C-alpha positions in Angstrom: 11.6 -7.7 -26.4 8.8 -8.8 -24.1 5.4 -9.5 -25.6 2.2 -7.9 -24.3 1.2 -11.1 -22.5 4.6 -11.4 -20.7 4.3 -7.9 -19.3 2.1 -9.1 -16.5 3.7 -12.2 -15.1 2.4 -13.6 -11.8 4.9 -12.5 -9.2 4.1 -13.3 -5.6 5.2 -11.1 -2.7 7.2 -14.1 -1.4 9.1 -14.2 -4.7 10.1 -10.5 -4.3 10.7 -10.8 -0.5 13.4 -13.4 -1.2 15.2 -10.7 -3.2 15.1 -8.1 -0.5 18.2 -8.1 1.6 19.3 -6.3 4.8 22.5 -4.4 4.0 23.9 -1.5 6.1 20.8 -1.8 8.3 18.5 -1.1 5.3 16.2 -3.3 3.3 17.4 -3.2 -0.3 17.1 -4.8 -3.7 20.1 -5.4 -5.9 20.3 -4.0 -9.5 20.6 -7.5 -11.0 17.4 -8.7 -9.4 15.5 -5.5 -10.3 16.7 -5.7 -13.9 15.4 -9.3 -14.0 12.0 -8.3 -12.6 11.8 -5.3 -15.0 13.0 -7.6 -17.9 15.8 -5.2 -18.9 19.5 -5.7 -18.9 21.3 -4.6 -15.7 23.6 -2.3 -17.7 20.5 -0.5 -19.2 18.9 -0.2 -15.8 22.1 1.3 -14.4 22.5 3.6 -17.5 19.0 5.0 -16.9 19.9 5.6 -13.2 23.2 7.4 -14.1 21.3 9.6 -16.6 19.0 10.6 -13.7 21.5 10.4 -10.9 20.1 13.5 -9.2 17.0 11.5 -8.4 19.0 8.9 -6.5 20.6 10.4 -3.3 22.5 8.1 -0.9 19.4 7.1 1.0 17.8 5.8 -2.3 20.8 3.9 -3.7 24.4 3.0 -2.9 27.1 0.8 -4.4 28.0 -2.3 -2.5 31.5 -2.9 -1.3 33.5 -6.1 -2.2 32.9 -7.4 1.3 29.2 -6.8 1.1 29.0 -8.6 -2.2 30.9 -11.5 -0.6 28.5 -11.5 2.3 25.6 -11.4 -0.1 26.9 -14.4 -2.0 27.2 -16.3 1.2 23.7 -15.3 2.2 22.2 -16.3 -1.1 24.3 -19.5 -1.3 25.9 -18.9 -4.7 29.5 -19.2 -5.5 29.5 -16.8 -8.5 27.8 -13.5 -9.2 28.0 -14.1 -12.9 31.3 -12.4 -13.7 30.2 -8.8 -13.3 33.0 -6.2 -13.7 31.3 -3.6 -11.5 30.1 -3.8 -8.0 26.3 -3.9 -7.9 24.0 -1.1 -6.8 21.6 -1.6 -3.9 18.3 0.3 -4.0 16.3 1.1 -0.9 12.5 1.2 -0.9 12.6 4.8 -1.9 15.1 4.1 -4.7 12.9 1.3 -6.1 10.0 3.7 -6.1 12.0 6.2 -8.0 13.0 3.6 -10.6 9.5 3.6 -12.0 9.9 7.2 -13.0 13.2 6.5 -14.7 12.2 3.3 -16.5 9.2 4.4 -18.5 7.6 1.1 -19.3 4.4 -0.6 -18.3 6.5 -3.5 -16.9 8.4 -1.1 -14.6 5.2 0.4 -13.2 3.6 -3.0 -12.6 6.7 -4.4 -11.0 7.1 -1.4 -8.7 3.5 -2.0 -7.5 4.4 -5.6 -6.7 7.7 -4.6 -5.0 6.1 -1.8 -2.9 3.5 -4.3 -1.7 6.3 -6.8 -0.8 8.2 -4.1 1.2 4.9 -3.3 3.1 4.4 -7.0 3.9 8.0 -7.3 5.0 7.7 -4.2 7.2 4.5 -5.7 8.8 6.2 -9.0 9.4 9.2 -7.3 11.0 7.1 -5.2 13.3 5.1 -8.3 14.4 8.3 -10.2 15.2 9.5 -7.2 17.1 6.3 -7.1 19.1 6.5 -10.8 19.9 10.2 -10.5 20.8 9.5 -7.6 23.2 6.6 -9.6 24.8 8.8 -12.6 25.3 11.5 -10.4 26.8 8.9 -8.9 29.2 7.8 -12.4 30.2 11.4 -13.4 30.9 11.9 -10.3 33.0 8.7 -11.0 34.9 9.7 -14.6 35.4 13.0 -13.5 37.1 11.2 -11.0 39.3 8.1 -13.2 40.1 9.4 -16.7 39.3 8.1 -18.3 42.5 4.7 -16.9 42.0 4.5 -18.0 38.4 5.6 -21.5 39.3 3.0 -21.7 42.0 0.3 -20.4 39.7 1.3 -22.9 36.9 1.3 -25.8 39.3 -2.2 -24.9 40.6 -3.4 -24.6 36.9 -2.0 -28.0 36.1 -3.7 -29.6 39.1 -7.0 -28.0 38.0 -6.6 -29.3 34.5 -5.7 -32.8 35.8 -8.8 -32.8 38.0 -11.0 -32.0 35.0 -9.5 -34.9 33.0 -10.0 -37.5 35.8 -13.4 -39.2 35.8 -15.5 -38.1 38.7 -17.5 -40.5 40.9 -21.2 -40.5 40.1 -23.4 -38.6 42.5 -26.9 -39.9 43.3 -28.6 -43.2 42.9 -27.5 -45.8 40.4 -30.4 -47.9 39.1 -29.8 -51.5 38.1 
C-alpha cells in the first residue's frame, strides 16, 4: 500500500510521453504502464474497467492484437512483456481521462492530471512539427518553380555578406 508521501511522486511530462504510443493512428497508453503510474496491479486496473465497461467505448479503449504487441515490443526495445496471459488494453486520451472516475484514489486523480498535461504537450509538439513540415514542403515546391530566381537571390546575398566581411579601404586623410 502506498504511503501518503509516495502518492505525489515527481513525474515529468517527458516520463509520461515516453509511455504514449501511436497505435492504429491514435496516441494511447498501455494498461501495464498506467497501472504502474497509478501504483495498482494491472489486473486490478483491468477489473475496475470491466466493472464499468459501459464507460469505455471503442474510442476510449481497445485490446491490442498479437501483431501490435510484437510491434510495440520492437518499438520499446524489450524482448519480453513479462509473461502476461492476456493481450494488453490500450487507452486513448479519453479513456485515460475516464480511468480517474473508475479508480477512486488520490493517486489516480493526480496521475491523470500529469497524463492529460503530457497529452497536451505531445499534441502541441506534433502540430508544431506538422507546421514545420508543411513550410519545408512549400519551400521545396517554390524552389522547383522558382529555382533560378532563388539561386540568383542567394548568390547576391552571399556576395553582399562577403563584401561586409572584407576590410574596406580607409577614406580620407591618414595622419602620421
